[in-house]
C-alpha positions as CSV (number, residue, x, y, z in Angstrom):
1,F,-1.7,-8.6,-3.5
2,E,-0.6,-11.5,-6.4
3,S,1.6,-9.4,-7.3
4,A,3.4,-8.3,-3.3
5,P,6.4,-10.7,-2.3
6,E,5.6,-13.5,0.3
7,V,6.9,-11.2,3.1
8,L,3.4,-9.3,2.9
9,I,1.5,-10.9,4.9
10,D,-1.5,-9.4,5.4
11,L,-3.1,-5.6,4.3
12,K,-5.7,-4.0,6.3
13,L,-8.2,-1.0,5.5
14,L,-7.8,0.8,8.3
15,D,-10.3,3.5,6.7
16,E,-12.4,4.9,4.0
17,Y,-13.4,8.5,3.5
18,R,-15.0,10.6,1.2
19,G,-15.8,14.5,2.3
20,N,-14.9,18.3,1.8
21,S,-11.4,17.8,0.8
22,I,-11.6,14.9,-1.9
23,P,-12.7,15.1,-4.5
24,K,-16.0,13.9,-5.2
25,D,-15.3,11.4,-7.8
26,Q,-12.5,9.5,-5.4
27,T,-12.4,7.9,-1.7
28,S,-8.8,8.1,0.5
29,L,-8.7,4.6,1.9
30,C,-5.8,4.5,4.1
31,I,-4.1,1.1,5.0
32,Q,-2.4,-0.9,6.8
33,L,0.5,-3.6,5.4
34,I,2.1,-6.0,7.7
35,F,5.4,-7.3,6.8
36,Q,7.3,-10.2,8.1
37,S,9.6,-13.0,7.0
38,I,10.9,-16.2,9.2
39,E,14.6,-16.2,6.5
40,K,15.8,-13.2,7.7
41,T,15.7,-9.4,9.4
42,L,13.8,-7.6,7.5
43,V,15.7,-3.8,6.8
44,T,14.0,-0.5,5.9
45,K,15.2,-0.2,2.9
46,E,14.4,-3.4,1.2
47,I,10.2,-2.6,2.8
48,E,10.3,1.0,0.9
49,E,11.4,-0.6,-2.3
50,I,8.6,-3.2,-2.1
51,I,6.3,-0.6,-0.8
52,Q,7.9,1.7,-3.8
53,N,6.8,-1.4,-6.2
54,I,3.3,-2.0,-5.0
55,E,2.5,2.3,-5.2
56,Q,3.8,1.9,-8.8
57,K,1.6,-1.2,-9.6
58,L,-1.4,0.6,-8.5
59,I,-0.6,3.6,-10.0
60,K,-0.2,1.8,-13.6
61,E,-3.9,-0.4,-13.2
62,H,-5.5,2.0,-11.2
63,N,-4.7,5.4,-11.7
64,I,-4.2,5.9,-7.5
65,T,-2.4,9.0,-6.4
66,T,-1.0,8.9,-2.9
67,R,-1.5,11.0,0.0
68,F,0.9,11.5,2.9
């Protein structure tokens, strides 16, 4: 992910789903983001801000919808 900070060291696709609970023109993706820093301990607030920034960029550029 080119605009992600250096602390995002890996992104894995865990699941891809198409089915009755998902609109036909959409796919549900479950991803895992792995963060790590060799310089400092990462705090939850910092990671949450990074995730929010990534999410906003994906919404803007790819019109994604998040589900929890």
